[in-house]
N, CA, C and O atoms as a printed pandas DataFrame, in Angstrom:
     atom_number atom_name residue_name chain_id  residue_number  x_coord  y_coord  z_coord
0              1         N          UNK        A               1    6.500    2.962   22.138
1              2        CA          UNK        A               1    5.873    2.202   21.088
2              3         C          UNK        A               1    6.947    1.628   20.192
3              4         O          UNK        A               1    7.954    2.283   19.922
4              5         N          UNK        A               2    6.742    0.418   19.735
5              6        CA          UNK        A               2    7.672   -0.279   18.873
6              7         C          UNK        A               2    6.876   -0.840   17.712
7              8         O          UNK        A               2    5.783   -1.367   17.917
8              9         N          UNK        A               3    7.391   -0.741   16.505
9             10        CA          UNK        A               3    6.655   -1.245   15.349
10            11         C          UNK        A               3    7.623   -1.762   14.306
11            12         O          UNK        A               3    8.812   -1.442   14.324
12            13         N          UNK        A               4    7.095   -2.571   13.392
13            14        CA          UNK        A               4    7.880   -3.032   12.267
14            15         C          UNK        A               4    6.943   -3.477   11.156
15            16         O          UNK        A               4    5.764   -3.733   11.397
16            17         N          UNK        A               5    7.464   -3.566    9.953
17            18        CA          UNK        A               5    6.684   -4.036    8.818
18            19         C          UNK        A               5    6.955   -5.522    8.643
19            20         O          UNK        A               5    8.101   -5.967    8.702
20            21         N          UNK        A               6    5.910   -6.271    8.432
21            22        CA          UNK        A               6    6.024   -7.703    8.275
22            23         C          UNK        A               6    5.525   -8.073    6.897
23            24         O          UNK        A               6    4.457   -7.624    6.482
24            25         N          UNK        A               7    6.274   -8.876    6.190
25            26        CA          UNK        A               7    6.007   -9.266    4.817
26            27         C          UNK        A               7    5.714   -8.024    4.004
27            28         O          UNK        A               7    6.392   -7.009    4.161
28            29         N          UNK        A               8    4.709   -8.087    3.133
29            30        CA          UNK        A               8    4.450   -6.945    2.292
30            31         C          UNK        A               8    3.168   -6.223    2.663
31            32         O          UNK        A               8    2.889   -5.162    2.103
32            33         N          UNK        A               9    2.376   -6.756    3.587
33            34        CA          UNK        A               9    1.047   -6.188    3.745
34            35         C          UNK        A               9    0.632   -5.844    5.157
35            36         O          UNK        A               9   -0.391   -5.180    5.329
36            37         N          UNK        A              10    1.357   -6.251    6.172
37            38        CA          UNK        A              10    0.873   -6.037    7.530
38            39         C          UNK        A              10    1.789   -5.125    8.320
39            40         O          UNK        A              10    3.000   -5.097    8.104
40            41         N          UNK        A              11    1.202   -4.389    9.230
41            42        CA          UNK        A              11    1.957   -3.552   10.137
42            43         C          UNK        A              11    1.546   -3.956   11.539
43            44         O          UNK        A              11    0.360   -3.928   11.869
44            45         N          UNK        A              12    2.496   -4.327   12.357
45            46        CA          UNK        A              12    2.197   -4.673   13.736
46            47         C          UNK        A              12    2.744   -3.589   14.647
47            48         O          UNK        A              12    3.888   -3.158   14.505
48            49         N          UNK        A              13    1.932   -3.162   15.564
49            50        CA          UNK        A              13    2.356   -2.194   16.561
50            51         C          UNK        A              13    2.323   -2.873   17.918
51            52         O          UNK        A              13    1.298   -3.430   18.312
52            53         N          UNK        A              14    3.424   -2.832   18.627
53            54        CA          UNK        A              14    3.492   -3.418   19.956
54            55         C          UNK        A              14    3.371   -2.298   20.979
55            56         O          UNK        A              14    4.263   -1.460   21.106
56            57         N          UNK        A              15    2.278   -2.293   21.695
57            58        CA          UNK        A              15    2.029   -1.305   22.729
58            59         C          UNK        A              15    1.912   -2.058   24.045
59            60         O          UNK        A              15    1.000   -2.864   24.228
60            61         N          UNK        A              16    2.829   -1.795   24.953
61            62        CA          UNK        A              16    2.879   -2.523   26.221
62            63         C          UNK        A              16    2.978   -4.004   25.930
63            64         O          UNK        A              16    3.930   -4.453   25.292
64            65         N          UNK        A              17    1.984   -4.781   26.401
65            66        CA          UNK        A              17    2.025   -6.223   26.193
66            67         C          UNK        A              17    0.997   -6.680   25.174
67            68         O          UNK        A              17    0.743   -7.878   25.050
68            69         N          UNK        A              18    0.412   -5.760   24.453
69            70        CA          UNK        A              18   -0.605   -6.128   23.479
70            71         C          UNK        A              18   -0.082   -5.895   22.076
71            72         O          UNK        A              18    0.805   -5.071   21.859
72            73         N          UNK        A              19   -0.629   -6.614   21.148
73            74        CA          UNK        A              19   -0.273   -6.458   19.740
74            75         C          UNK        A              19   -1.514   -5.968   19.013
75            76         O          UNK        A              19   -2.594   -6.544   19.149
76            77         N          UNK        A              20   -1.356   -4.915   18.252
77            78        CA          UNK        A              20   -2.462   -4.403   17.463
78            79         C          UNK        A              20   -2.043   -4.374   16.010
79            80         O          UNK        A              20   -0.917   -3.993   15.690
80            81         N          UNK        A              21   -2.937   -4.771   15.135
81            82        CA          UNK        A              21   -2.680   -4.705   13.710
82            83         C          UNK        A              21   -3.221   -3.376   13.213
83            84         O          UNK        A              21   -4.424   -3.122   13.280
84            85         N          UNK        A              22   -2.343   -2.543   12.722
85            86        CA          UNK        A              22   -2.779   -1.254   12.179
86            87         C          UNK        A              22   -3.475   -1.499   10.851
87            88         O          UNK        A              22   -2.955   -2.215    9.995
88            89         N          UNK        A              23   -4.621   -0.921   10.685
89            90        CA          UNK        A              23   -5.368   -1.091    9.449
90            91         C          UNK        A              23   -4.537   -0.629    8.269
91            92         O          UNK        A              23   -3.882    0.412    8.321
92            93         N          UNK        A              24   -4.572   -1.417    7.204
93            94        CA          UNK        A              24   -3.790   -1.062    6.020
94            95         C          UNK        A              24   -4.271    0.249    5.423
95            96         O          UNK        A              24   -3.513    0.928    4.730
96            97         N          UNK        A              25   -5.520    0.613    5.680
97            98        CA          UNK        A              25   -6.032    1.862    5.125
98            99         C          UNK        A              25   -5.792    3.045    6.055
99           100         O          UNK        A              25   -6.086    4.184    5.692
100          101         N          UNK        A              26   -5.266    2.794    7.239
101          102        CA          UNK        A              26   -5.077    3.896    8.175
102          103         C          UNK        A              26   -3.850    4.717    7.821
103          104         O          UNK        A              26   -2.812    4.181    7.436
104          105         N          UNK        A              27   -3.987    5.993    7.957
105          106        CA          UNK        A              27   -2.868    6.895    7.702
106          107         C          UNK        A              27   -1.731    6.592    8.651
107          108         O          UNK        A              27   -0.569    6.589    8.245
108          109         N          UNK        A              28   -2.048    6.338    9.911
109          110        CA          UNK        A              28   -1.012    6.026   10.890
110          111         C          UNK        A              28   -0.227    4.790   10.470
111          112         O          UNK        A              28    1.001    4.779   10.557
112          113         N          UNK        A              29   -0.906    3.769   10.024
113          114        CA          UNK        A              29   -0.234    2.548    9.584
114          115         C          UNK        A              29    0.717    2.814    8.441
115          116         O          UNK        A              29    1.849    2.331    8.446
116          117         N          UNK        A              30    0.270    3.577    7.464
117          118        CA          UNK        A              30    1.138    3.900    6.321
118          119         C          UNK        A              30    2.345    4.706    6.762
119          120         O          UNK        A              30    3.466    4.448    6.323
120          121         N          UNK        A              31    2.116    5.685    7.631
121          122        CA          UNK        A              31    3.217    6.531    8.078
122          123         C          UNK        A              31    4.222    5.746    8.900
123          124         O          UNK        A              31    5.429    5.912    8.726
124          125         N          UNK        A              32    3.740    4.894    9.793
125          126        CA          UNK        A              32    4.652    4.087   10.607
126          127         C          UNK        A              32    5.493    3.177    9.749
127          128         O          UNK        A              32    6.705    3.085    9.941
128          129         N          UNK        A              33    4.872    2.506    8.810
129          130        CA          UNK        A              33    5.601    1.565    7.971
130          131         C          UNK        A              33    6.587    2.305    7.073
131          132         O          UNK        A              33    7.731    1.875    6.926
132          133         N          UNK        A              34    6.165    3.389    6.485
133          134        CA          UNK        A              34    7.043    4.157    5.620
134          135         C          UNK        A              34    8.216    4.731    6.404
135          136         O          UNK        A              34    9.352    4.721    5.928
136          137         N          UNK        A              35    7.942    5.229    7.598
137          138        CA          UNK        A              35    9.003    5.821    8.411
138          139         C          UNK        A              35   10.032    4.785    8.830
139          140         O          UNK        A              35   11.216    5.100    8.949
140          141         N          UNK        A              36    9.593    3.548    9.057
141          142        CA          UNK        A              36   10.526    2.528    9.535
142          143         C          UNK        A              36   11.459    2.049    8.441
143          144         O          UNK        A              36   12.543    1.550    8.743
144          145         N          UNK        A              37   11.081    2.181    7.198
145          146        CA          UNK        A              37   11.919    1.687    6.105
146          147         C          UNK        A              37   12.307    2.775    5.115
147          148         O          UNK        A              37   13.209    2.585    4.299
148          149         N          UNK        A              38   11.634    3.906    5.184
149          150        CA          UNK        A              38   11.846    5.010    4.255
150          151         C          UNK        A              38   11.526    4.626    2.814
151          152         O          UNK        A              38   12.063    5.223    1.880
152          153         N          UNK        A              39   10.666    3.646    2.628
153          154        CA          UNK        A              39   10.213    3.250    1.297
154          155         C          UNK        A              39    8.804    3.792    1.085
155          156         O          UNK        A              39    8.024    3.889    2.033
156          157         N          UNK        A              40    8.479    4.143   -0.156
157          158        CA          UNK        A              40    7.101    4.548   -0.444
158          159         C          UNK        A              40    6.141    3.388   -0.171
159          160         O          UNK        A              40    6.514    2.219   -0.267
160          161         N          UNK        A              41    4.903    3.737    0.169
161          162        CA          UNK        A              41    3.873    2.734    0.432
162          163         C          UNK        A              41    2.889    2.721   -0.723
163          164         O          UNK        A              41    2.254    3.730   -1.031
164          165         N          UNK        A              42    2.773    1.560   -1.359
165          166        CA          UNK        A              42    1.813    1.355   -2.437
166          167         C          UNK        A              42    0.642    0.582   -1.860
167          168         O          UNK        A              42    0.804   -0.556   -1.418
168          169         N          UNK        A              43   -0.542    1.193   -1.861
169          170        CA          UNK        A              43   -1.738    0.553   -1.327
170          171         C          UNK        A              43   -2.557    0.024   -2.494
171          172         O          UNK        A              43   -2.880    0.752   -3.433
172          173         N          UNK        A              44   -2.887   -1.268   -2.411
173          174        CA          UNK        A              44   -3.723   -1.925   -3.413
174          175         C          UNK        A              44   -5.097   -2.140   -2.804
175          176         O          UNK        A              44   -5.232   -2.848   -1.807
176          177         N          UNK        A              45   -6.112   -1.537   -3.393
177          178        CA          UNK        A              45   -7.496   -1.769   -2.981
178          179         C          UNK        A              45   -7.997   -2.939   -3.808
179          180         O          UNK        A              45   -8.009   -2.884   -5.038
180          181         N          UNK        A              46   -8.414   -4.004   -3.122
181          182        CA          UNK        A              46   -8.709   -5.270   -3.771
182          183         C          UNK        A              46   -9.875   -5.967   -3.087
183          184         O          UNK        A              46  -10.400   -5.471   -2.090
184          185         N          UNK        A              47  -10.275   -7.098   -3.612
185          186        CA          UNK        A              47  -11.215   -8.017   -2.977
186          187         C          UNK        A              47  -10.906   -9.405   -3.505
187          188         O          UNK        A              47  -10.199   -9.556   -4.501
188          189         N          UNK        A              48  -11.432  -10.410   -2.841
189          190        CA          UNK        A              48  -11.170  -11.786   -3.249
190          191         C          UNK        A              48  -12.406  -12.374   -3.905
191          192         O          UNK        A              48  -13.501  -12.201   -3.370
192          193         N          UNK        A              49  -12.291  -13.048   -5.015
193          194        CA          UNK        A              49  -11.101  -13.138   -5.861
194          195         C          UNK        A              49  -10.969  -11.906   -6.736
195          196         O          UNK        A              49  -11.941  -11.195   -6.987
196          197         N          UNK        A              50   -9.755  -11.668   -7.193
197          198        CA          UNK        A              50   -9.502  -10.534   -8.081
198          199         C          UNK        A              50   -8.362  -10.899   -9.035
199          200         O          UNK        A              50   -7.210  -10.555   -8.770
200          201         N          UNK        A              51   -8.659  -11.579  -10.122
201          202        CA          UNK        A              51   -7.603  -11.945  -11.079
202          203         C          UNK        A              51   -6.848  -10.733  -11.629
203          204         O          UNK        A              51   -5.646  -10.817  -11.882
204          205         N          UNK        A              52   -7.545   -9.607  -11.816
205          206        CA          UNK        A              52   -6.856   -8.405  -12.310
206          207         C          UNK        A              52   -5.856   -7.888  -11.284
207          208         O          UNK        A              52   -4.794   -7.379  -11.642
208          209         N          UNK        A              53   -6.203   -8.023  -10.006
209          210        CA          UNK        A              53   -5.277   -7.611   -8.937
210          211         C          UNK        A              53   -4.048   -8.510   -8.937
211          212         O          UNK        A              53   -2.925   -8.039   -8.758
212          213         N          UNK        A              54   -4.267   -9.804   -9.139
213          214        CA          UNK        A              54   -3.147  -10.744   -9.197
214          215         C          UNK        A              54   -2.220  -10.405  -10.363
215          216         O          UNK        A              54   -0.999  -10.446  -10.216
216          217         N          UNK        A              55   -2.791  -10.072  -11.510
217          218        CA          UNK        A              55   -1.984   -9.657  -12.669
218          219         C          UNK        A              55   -1.211   -8.383  -12.364
219          220         O          UNK        A              55   -0.040   -8.258  -12.724
220          221         N          UNK        A              56   -1.864   -7.444  -11.705
221          222        CA          UNK        A              56   -1.218   -6.177  -11.365
222          223         C          UNK        A              56   -0.030   -6.410  -10.429
223          224         O          UNK        A              56    1.030   -5.809  -10.606
224          225         N          UNK        A              57   -0.209   -7.279   -9.439
225          226        CA          UNK        A              57    0.889   -7.572   -8.514
226          227         C          UNK        A              57    2.048   -8.241   -9.241
227          228         O          UNK        A              57    3.209   -7.976   -8.930
228          229         N          UNK        A              58    1.748   -9.098  -10.197
229          230        CA          UNK        A              58    2.814   -9.717  -10.996
230          231         C          UNK        A              58    3.578   -8.669  -11.796
231          232         O          UNK        A              58    4.803   -8.736  -11.891
232          233         N          UNK        A              59    2.871   -7.706  -12.369
233          234        CA          UNK        A              59    3.516   -6.648  -13.153
234          235         C          UNK        A              59    4.439   -5.801  -12.273
235          236         O          UNK        A              59    5.442   -5.272  -12.752
236          237         N          UNK        A              60    4.101   -5.676  -10.995
237          238        CA          UNK        A              60    4.898   -4.863  -10.068
238          239         C          UNK        A              60    6.026   -5.647   -9.406
239          240         O          UNK        A              60    6.855   -5.059   -8.712
240          241         N          UNK        A              61    6.073   -6.939   -9.603
241          242        CA          UNK        A              61    7.061   -7.809   -8.962
242          243         C          UNK        A              61    8.505   -7.313   -9.121
243          244         O          UNK        A              61    9.247   -7.335   -8.139
244          245         N          UNK        A              62    8.936   -6.871  -10.302
245          246        CA          UNK        A              62   10.327   -6.407  -10.442
246          247         C          UNK        A              62   10.676   -5.192   -9.570
247          248         O          UNK        A              62   11.855   -4.913   -9.351
248          249         N          UNK        A              63    9.681   -4.481   -9.081
249          250        CA          UNK        A              63    9.897   -3.262   -8.290
250          251         C          UNK        A              63    9.711   -3.488   -6.796
251          252         O          UNK        A              63    9.858   -2.548   -6.015
252          253         N          UNK        A              64    9.392   -4.713   -6.376
253          254        CA          UNK        A              64    8.934   -4.981   -5.011
254          255         C          UNK        A              64    9.905   -4.566   -3.919
255          256         O          UNK        A              64    9.476   -4.329   -2.789
256          257         N          UNK        A              65   11.177   -4.471   -4.204
257          258        CA          UNK        A              65   12.147   -4.064   -3.175
258          259         C          UNK        A              65   12.196   -2.544   -2.994
259          260         O          UNK        A              65   12.860   -2.043   -2.086
260          261         N          UNK        A              66   11.497   -1.821   -3.855
261          262        CA          UNK        A              66   11.539   -0.366   -3.805
262          263         C          UNK        A              66   10.334    0.255   -3.100
263          264         O          UNK        A              66   10.288    1.469   -2.904
264          265         N          UNK        A              67    9.359   -0.573   -2.718
265          266        CA          UNK        A              67    8.169   -0.037   -2.063
266          267         C          UNK        A              67    7.596   -1.068   -1.107
267          268         O          UNK        A              67    7.970   -2.241   -1.139
268          269         N          UNK        A              68    6.690   -0.619   -0.262
269          270        CA          UNK        A              68    5.951   -1.485    0.644
270          271         C          UNK        A              68    4.546   -1.619    0.080
271          272         O          UNK        A              68    3.874   -0.619   -0.174
272          273         N          UNK        A              69    4.105   -2.844   -0.113
273          274        CA          UNK        A              69    2.763   -3.087   -0.627
274          275         C          UNK        A              69    1.822   -3.357    0.534
275          276         O          UNK        A              69    2.082   -4.222    1.371
276          277         N          UNK        A              70    0.726   -2.608    0.577
277          278        CA          UNK        A              70   -0.342   -2.848    1.546
278          279         C          UNK        A              70   -1.605   -3.148    0.766
279          280         O          UNK        A              70   -1.982   -2.397   -0.133
280          281         N          UNK        A              71   -2.250   -4.233    1.107
281          282        CA          UNK        A              71   -3.493   -4.586    0.451
282          283         C          UNK        A              71   -4.662   -4.259    1.366
283          284         O          UNK        A              71   -4.642   -4.579    2.554
284          285         N          UNK        A              72   -5.675   -3.620    0.805
285          286        CA          UNK        A              72   -6.887   -3.285    1.536
286          287         C          UNK        A              72   -8.034   -4.041    0.886
287          288         O          UNK        A              72   -8.391   -3.784   -0.263
288          289         N          UNK        A              73   -8.608   -4.978    1.635
289          290        CA          UNK        A              73   -9.764   -5.738    1.163
290          291         C          UNK        A              73  -10.990   -4.855    1.349
291          292         O          UNK        A              73  -11.435   -4.622    2.474
292          293         N          UNK        A              74  -11.531   -4.367    0.242
293          294        CA          UNK        A              74  -12.639   -3.420    0.315
294          295         C          UNK        A              74  -13.946   -4.059    0.768
295          296         O          UNK        A              74  -14.909   -3.348    1.056
296          297         N          UNK        A              75  -13.999   -5.397    0.838
297          298        CA          UNK        A              75  -15.223   -6.070    1.273
298          299         C          UNK        A              75  -15.331   -6.187    2.791
299          300         O          UNK        A              75  -16.379   -6.583    3.300
300          301         N          UNK        A              76  -14.276   -5.856    3.518
301          302        CA          UNK        A              76  -14.331   -5.904    4.977
302          303         C          UNK        A              76  -15.170   -4.737    5.500
303          304         O          UNK        A              76  -15.122   -3.640    4.942
304          305         N          UNK        A              77  -15.932   -4.966    6.561
305          306        CA          UNK        A              77  -16.811   -3.902    7.077
306          307         C          UNK        A              77  -16.089   -2.597    7.388
307          308         O          UNK        A              77  -16.634   -1.519    7.150
308          309         N          UNK        A              78  -14.877   -2.679    7.913
309          310        CA          UNK        A              78  -14.155   -1.448    8.260
310          311         C          UNK        A              78  -13.680   -0.661    7.027
311          312         O          UNK        A              78  -13.225    0.477    7.148
312          313         N          UNK        A              79  -13.791   -1.275    5.853
313          314        CA          UNK        A              79  -13.363   -0.610    4.620
314          315         C          UNK        A              79  -14.546   -0.273    3.715
315          316         O          UNK        A              79  -14.385   -0.153    2.500
316          317         N          UNK        A              80  -15.722   -0.123    4.296
317          318        CA          UNK        A              80  -16.927    0.102    3.486
318          319         C          UNK        A              80  -16.862    1.387    2.660
319          320         O          UNK        A              80  -17.418    1.447    1.563
320          321         N          UNK        A              81  -16.191    2.405    3.175
321          322        CA          UNK        A              81  -16.068    3.649    2.392
322          323         C          UNK        A              81  -15.293    3.384    1.105
323          324         O          UNK        A              81  -15.645    3.895    0.042
324          325         N          UNK        A              82  -14.229    2.576    1.210
325          326        CA          UNK        A              82  -13.452    2.228    0.007
326          327         C          UNK        A              82  -14.283    1.358   -0.930
327          328         O          UNK        A              82  -14.181    1.486   -2.150
328          329         N          UNK        A              83  -15.099    0.479   -0.368
329          330        CA          UNK        A              83  -15.960   -0.375   -1.191
330          331         C          UNK        A              83  -16.893    0.488   -2.035
331          332         O          UNK        A              83  -17.022    0.272   -3.240
332          333         N          UNK        A              84  -17.540    1.459   -1.407
333          334        CA          UNK        A              84  -18.482    2.313   -2.141
334          335         C          UNK        A              84  -17.767    3.156   -3.197
335          336         O          UNK        A              84  -18.347    3.481   -4.233
336          337         N          UNK        A              85  -16.536    3.501   -2.939
337          338        CA          UNK        A              85  -15.779    4.322   -3.886
338          339         C          UNK        A              85  -15.210    3.499   -5.049
339          340         O          UNK        A              85  -15.201    3.961   -6.190
340          341         N          UNK        A              86  -14.729    2.264   -4.756
341          342        CA          UNK        A              86  -13.960    1.516   -5.750
342          343         C          UNK        A              86  -14.544    0.172   -6.166
343          344         O          UNK        A              86  -13.863   -0.589   -6.855
344          345         N          UNK        A              87  -15.777   -0.154   -5.777
345          346        CA          UNK        A              87  -16.301   -1.494   -6.024
346          347         C          UNK        A              87  -16.297   -1.897   -7.501
347          348         O          UNK        A              87  -16.237   -3.090   -7.799
348          349         N          UNK        A              88  -16.356   -0.965   -8.412
349          350        CA          UNK        A              88  -16.352   -1.288   -9.844
350          351         C          UNK        A              88  -15.008   -0.997  -10.515
351          352         O          UNK        A              88  -14.891   -1.131  -11.733
352          353         N          UNK        A              89  -14.008   -0.606   -9.753
353          354        CA          UNK        A              89  -12.758   -0.135  -10.347
354          355         C          UNK        A              89  -11.515   -0.931   -9.986
355          356         O          UNK        A              89  -10.443   -0.634  -10.514
356          357         N          UNK        A              90  -11.605   -1.924   -9.115
357          358        CA          UNK        A              90  -10.382   -2.594   -8.667
358          359         C          UNK        A              90   -9.704   -3.326   -9.822
359          360         O          UNK        A              90  -10.378   -3.804  -10.735
360          361         N          UNK        A              91   -8.409   -3.413   -9.785
361          362        CA          UNK        A              91   -7.527   -2.897   -8.760
362          363         C          UNK        A              91   -7.361   -1.374   -8.840
363          364         O          UNK        A              91   -7.378   -0.773   -9.914
364          365         N          UNK        A              92   -7.202   -0.787   -7.658
365          366        CA          UNK        A              92   -6.920    0.641   -7.530
366          367         C          UNK        A              92   -5.667    0.764   -6.681
367          368         O          UNK        A              92   -5.512    0.068   -5.677
368          369         N          UNK        A              93   -4.770    1.660   -7.094
369          370        CA          UNK        A              93   -3.520    1.862   -6.365
370          371         C          UNK        A              93   -3.397    3.304   -5.904
371          372         O          UNK        A              93   -3.689    4.245   -6.642
372          373         N          UNK        A              94   -2.954    3.450   -4.656
373          374        CA          UNK        A              94   -2.557    4.745   -4.102
374          375         C          UNK        A              94   -1.077    4.631   -3.765
375          376         O          UNK        A              94   -0.629    3.598   -3.267
376          377         N          UNK        A              95   -0.327    5.672   -4.029
377          378        CA          UNK        A              95    1.090    5.717   -3.674
378          379         C          UNK        A              95    1.269    6.781   -2.606
379          380         O          UNK        A              95    1.004    7.960   -2.839
380          381         N          UNK        A              96    1.720    6.357   -1.433
381          382        CA          UNK        A              96    1.844    7.245   -0.266
382          383         C          UNK        A              96    0.552    8.008    0.007
383          384         O          UNK        A              96    0.571    9.202    0.308
384          385         N          UNK        A              97   -0.571    7.295   -0.103
385          386        CA          UNK        A              97   -1.861    7.875    0.244
386          387         C          UNK        A              97   -2.542    8.672   -0.841
387          388         O          UNK        A              97   -3.636    9.194   -0.624
388          389         N          UNK        A              98   -1.922    8.782   -2.012
389          390        CA          UNK        A              98   -2.511    9.551   -3.120
390          391         C          UNK        A              98   -2.858    8.619   -4.266
391          392         O          UNK        A              98   -2.088    7.717   -4.597
392          393         N          UNK        A              99   -4.027    8.839   -4.875
393          394        CA          UNK        A              99   -4.450    8.011   -6.002
394          395         C          UNK        A              99   -3.368    7.991   -7.073
395          396         O          UNK        A              99   -2.793    9.026   -7.407
396          397         N          UNK        A             100   -3.096    6.803   -7.608
397          398        CA          UNK        A             100   -2.092    6.659   -8.657
398          399         C          UNK        A             100   -2.689    6.110   -9.943
399          400         O          UNK        A             100   -2.507    6.694  -11.011
400          401         N          UNK        A             101   -3.410    4.976   -9.848
401          402        CA          UNK        A             101   -3.935    4.343  -11.058
402          403         C          UNK        A             101   -5.013    3.331  -10.687
403          404         O          UNK        A             101   -5.136    2.928   -9.530
404          405         N          UNK        A             102   -5.800    2.924  -11.701
405          406        CA          UNK        A             102   -6.824    1.907  -11.477
406          407         C          UNK        A             102   -6.975    1.046  -12.728
407          408         O          UNK        A             102   -6.533    1.410  -13.818
408          409         N          UNK        A             103   -7.613   -0.106  -12.535
409          410        CA          UNK        A             103   -7.925   -1.109  -13.553
410          411         C          UNK        A             103   -6.721   -1.932  -13.985
411          412         O          UNK        A             103   -6.805   -3.159  -14.055
412          413         N          UNK        A             104   -5.626   -1.288  -14.270
413          414        CA          UNK        A             104   -4.412   -2.021  -14.643
414          415         C          UNK        A             104   -3.200   -1.169  -14.296
415          416         O          UNK        A             104   -3.313    0.036  -14.072
416          417         N          UNK        A             105   -2.046   -1.810  -14.257
417          418        CA          UNK        A             105   -0.814   -1.107  -13.901
418          419         C          UNK        A             105   -0.284   -0.351  -15.111
419          420         O          UNK        A             105   -0.115   -0.916  -16.192
420          421         N          UNK        A             106   -0.029    0.917  -14.912
421          422        CA          UNK        A             106    0.668    1.742  -15.889
422          423         C          UNK        A             106    2.110    1.823  -15.391
423          424         O          UNK        A             106    2.445    2.655  -14.548
424          425         N          UNK        A             107    2.957    0.940  -15.930
425          426        CA          UNK        A             107    4.333    0.812  -15.438
426          427         C          UNK        A             107    5.088    2.129  -15.543
427          428         O          UNK        A             107    5.808    2.495  -14.614
428          429         N          UNK        A             108    4.943    2.842  -16.639
429          430        CA          UNK        A             108    5.676    4.099  -16.808
430          431         C          UNK        A             108    5.266    5.121  -15.751
431          432         O          UNK        A             108    6.120    5.765  -15.142
432          433         N          UNK        A             109    3.968    5.269  -15.535
433          434        CA          UNK        A             109    3.477    6.202  -14.529
434          435         C          UNK        A             109    3.957    5.780  -13.140
435          436         O          UNK        A             109    4.409    6.615  -12.358
436          437         N          UNK        A             110    3.858    4.485  -12.834
437          438        CA          UNK        A             110    4.299    3.982  -11.542
438          439         C          UNK        A             110    5.781    4.243  -11.337
439          440         O          UNK        A             110    6.185    4.752  -10.291
440          441         N          UNK        A             111    6.587    3.902  -12.319
441          442        CA          UNK        A             111    8.035    4.080  -12.187
442          443         C          UNK        A             111    8.401    5.561  -12.040
443          444         O          UNK        A             111    9.267    5.909  -11.238
444          445         N          UNK        A             112    7.753    6.419  -12.800
445          446        CA          UNK        A             112    8.016    7.868  -12.695
446          447         C          UNK        A             112    7.708    8.380  -11.291
447          448         O          UNK        A             112    8.519    9.091  -10.698
448          449         N          UNK        A             113    6.541    8.021  -10.759
449          450        CA          UNK        A             113    6.149    8.503   -9.435
450          451         C          UNK        A             113    7.018    7.903   -8.333
451          452         O          UNK        A             113    7.363    8.582   -7.366
452          453         N          UNK        A             114    7.368    6.632   -8.485
453          454        CA          UNK        A             114    8.230    5.971   -7.507
454          455         C          UNK        A             114    9.603    6.626   -7.480
455          456         O          UNK        A             114   10.154    6.874   -6.408
456          457         N          UNK        A             115   10.152    6.906   -8.645
457          458        CA          UNK        A             115   11.465    7.556   -8.740
458          459         C          UNK        A             115   11.426    8.947   -8.122
459          460         O          UNK        A             115   12.364    9.339   -7.427
460          461         N          UNK        A             116   10.347    9.706   -8.364
461          462        CA          UNK        A             116   10.219   11.039   -7.762
462          463         C          UNK        A             116   10.226   10.950   -6.241
463          464         O          UNK        A             116   10.894   11.738   -5.572
464          465         N          UNK        A             117    9.490   10.001   -5.701
465          466        CA          UNK        A             117    9.451    9.836   -4.241
466          467         C          UNK        A             117   10.813    9.426   -3.695
467          468         O          UNK        A             117   11.234    9.913   -2.646
468          469         N          UNK        A             118   11.493    8.546   -4.391
469          470        CA          UNK        A             118   12.806    8.103   -3.947
470          471         C          UNK        A             118   13.803    9.260   -3.974
471          472         O          UNK        A             118   14.613    9.408   -3.059
472          473         N          UNK        A             119   13.742   10.072   -5.016
473          474        CA          UNK        A             119   14.658   11.226   -5.107
474          475         C          UNK        A             119   14.344   12.220   -3.996
475          476         O          UNK        A             119   15.258   12.801   -3.410
476          477         N          UNK        A             120   13.070   12.419   -3.702
477          478        CA          UNK        A             120   12.667   13.327   -2.625
478          479         C          UNK        A             120   13.172   12.795   -1.287
479          480         O          UNK        A             120   13.693   13.559   -0.475
480          481         N          UNK        A             121   13.022   11.491   -1.053
481          482        CA          UNK        A             121   13.481   10.885    0.199
482          483         C          UNK        A             121   14.988   10.964    0.336
483          484         O          UNK        A             121   15.495   11.222    1.427
484          485         N          UNK        A             122   15.726   10.742   -0.770
485          486        CA          UNK        A             122   17.175   10.827   -0.737
486          487         C          UNK        A             122   17.657   12.252   -0.440
487          488         O          UNK        A             122   18.683   12.456    0.208
488          489         N          UNK        A             123   16.894   13.222   -0.929
489          490        CA          UNK        A             123   17.254   14.609   -0.710
490          491         C          UNK        A             123   17.047   15.057    0.728
491          492         O          UNK        A             123   17.618   16.059    1.160
492          493         N          UNK        A             124   16.230   14.316    1.468
493          494        CA          UNK        A             124   15.929   14.670    2.854
494          495         C          UNK        A             124   16.854   13.983    3.847
495          496         O          UNK        A             124   16.608   14.042    5.052
496          497         N          UNK        A             125   17.909   13.333    3.373
497          498        CA          UNK        A             125   18.825   12.644    4.286
498          499         C          UNK        A             125   20.225   13.194    4.178
499          500         O          UNK        A             125   21.127   12.729    4.876
């Protein structure tokens, strides 16, 4: 199996001669992408349009080289569980699969958690 992260939101897995897009909400997708770059994965649960999500992404722009952003459109049928959980709360962020924040970006909380993950990753090498 061969994989790589493309842009900020997609994970492509090449299996034999077929290409499969790993769901942004899948644990396997997050693990593959994180393992390939050793960067934390920030998952944004969103829908279109979402002006608050756009503002949140702008607030995170200065940190974009330190994490992988995956966007999960909660309105897609395969993400219905996330829709029922977060339909009134977007934007919602998970960092490495764990809830981090919702409604707006808390830069201090984000930076603290990101730094902890980076220090943990550095300690494992």
